[in-house]
C-alpha positions, 0 to 999 in steps of 0.5 A, a space after each residue: 415570173 415570165 410563165 405567170 405573164 405569158 399564161 395571163 396574156 394569152 388566157 386576155 387574148 381567147 377572152 376577148 376573141 371569144 366574145 359573141 357576135 352578133 349573126 347575120 340570121 339574128 337581124 333578118 327579122 326585128 328591128 334596128 338602127 341603121 347608124 351612118 354617123 354618130 348623130 345620123 341613123 335611122 329605124 329600121 324593121 325586118 321580117 324576113 324578106 320585107 325592110 322598112 326604114 323610118 327616117 324620123 325614128 317617132 313617124 311610123 307612118 311613113 316608112 320606105 319599104 323594100 324588098 331584100 333578095 339573100 344572096 348568101 347568109 350576111 348579103 343581100 340585093 335592096 329594091 325599093 317596093 313602089 307598090 307600098 309608097 310612090 318612089 323618090 328620085 333616088 329609090 328610082 335611081 336604085 331600082 333601075 340599076 338592079 337595087 343595091 348589093 349589102 354585105 354585112 360583116 359582124 363588129 360585136 355582140 350588139 352591132 354589124 358593119 355593112 357595105 353598100 353599094 350600087 352600080 350605075 349603068 356606066 360602071 361606076 359605083 357608089 359606096 356607103 359603109 355603116 352600121 347595123 345595131 339592135 334596137 
C-alpha cells in the first residue's frame, strides 16, 4: 500500500512539474495582454523589436509605440518611439532615464510573469510586476 501511494505521489509530481511553459521566444511576435491586476489589462502587439500597446483595447488607432533592445532571451530594454507619436510626460521620463528594463519569467503555457524596472537619475527605481498572456 505504501509503495502504491509513493508511486502515485511521484507520478503526480512529475506530471505537474513537466507541464509546458510559454517560452520567451514565443512572445517576441504576436498579440498579448499585459495584465496589471484582475481588472486592468492592455493589449500589446509585438513584431521583433517593435511593440505597440493599446490602452483602450477596442481602439487600434492610438497605440503607444516602443522599441525593444533585447539584452538576452528573456530581458529587454523598452524605450518609447517618439518618431511614431508625441510622447506624454511619463513616456519622456522613461526615455530620459534610458528606458525600462523588463525581465520575463515563464509561469504556465499561456502566461509569463514580468518585472519592469525604471532606474531614475538619482539611483531610485520604480518597479512594476505583472503578467503577459497570450491573446
